[in-house]
C-alpha positions as CSV (number, residue, x, y, z in Angstrom):
1,M,91.1,-3.6,31.6
2,A,89.3,-0.2,31.6
3,E,89.3,1.6,34.9
4,V,87.7,4.9,35.8
5,Y,88.1,6.8,39.1
6,I,85.4,9.1,40.2
7,Q,86.8,12.6,40.7
8,D,85.7,15.1,43.4
9,G,82.3,16.5,42.6
10,E,81.8,14.3,39.5
11,T,78.4,12.7,39.0
12,L,78.0,9.0,38.6
13,E,76.5,9.5,35.1
14,S,79.5,11.4,33.8
15,A,81.9,8.7,35.2
16,L,79.8,6.0,33.6
17,R,80.0,7.9,30.3
18,R,83.8,8.1,30.6
19,F,83.9,4.3,31.3
20,K,81.8,3.5,28.3
21,R,84.0,5.6,26.1
22,K,87.2,3.8,27.4
23,V,85.6,0.4,26.8
24,L,84.7,1.3,23.2
25,Q,88.2,2.7,22.6
26,A,89.9,-0.5,24.0
27,D,87.7,-2.7,21.8
28,I,86.8,-4.8,24.9
29,I,83.3,-5.7,23.7
30,K,84.6,-6.7,20.2
31,E,87.2,-9.0,21.7
32,T,84.7,-10.7,24.1
33,K,82.3,-11.4,21.2
34,R,85.1,-12.8,19.2
35,H,86.1,-15.2,21.9
36,S,82.6,-16.1,23.0
37,F,82.5,-19.2,20.7
38,Y,85.0,-21.3,18.8
39,L,85.3,-21.2,15.1
40,K,87.1,-23.9,13.2
41,P,90.0,-22.6,11.1
42,G,88.1,-23.2,7.9
43,E,85.0,-21.4,9.1
44,K,87.1,-18.5,10.3
45,K,88.6,-18.2,6.8
46,R,85.2,-18.3,5.2
47,V,83.9,-15.6,7.5
48,K,86.9,-13.4,6.9
49,A,86.5,-13.8,3.1
50,A,82.8,-12.9,3.3
51,L,83.5,-9.8,5.3
52,A,86.2,-8.8,2.8
53,R,83.7,-9.2,-0.1
54,K,81.1,-7.2,1.8
55,R,83.7,-4.4,2.5
56,N,84.8,-4.3,-1.2
57,R,81.2,-4.3,-2.4
58,K,80.4,-1.4,-0.1
59,K,83.6,0.5,-1.2
60,R,82.7,0.1,-4.9
61,T,79.2,1.5,-4.5
62,R,80.6,4.6,-2.7
63,E,83.2,5.5,-5.4
64,P,81.9,8.3,-7.6
65,G,81.6,7.5,-11.3
66,A,81.8,3.7,-10.7
67,E,79.0,1.6,-12.2
68,P,77.5,-1.1,-10.0
69,A,78.7,-4.6,-10.7
70,R,76.2,-6.9,-12.3
């Protein structure tokens, strides 16, 4: 749980900015999205494999001197 205490003389905007940064660092939003619906184990495996393929494809295109796969 992310908590932010407003310090003396601090504006609400800066406290809100600190809170948003803490939430991003703690990956709270990513966790909530992951738990927002149920995936069957097989579906979870397929999604994980698809993300890995996407990541590898992106990595290959960024490597200097590497030719794109056909």
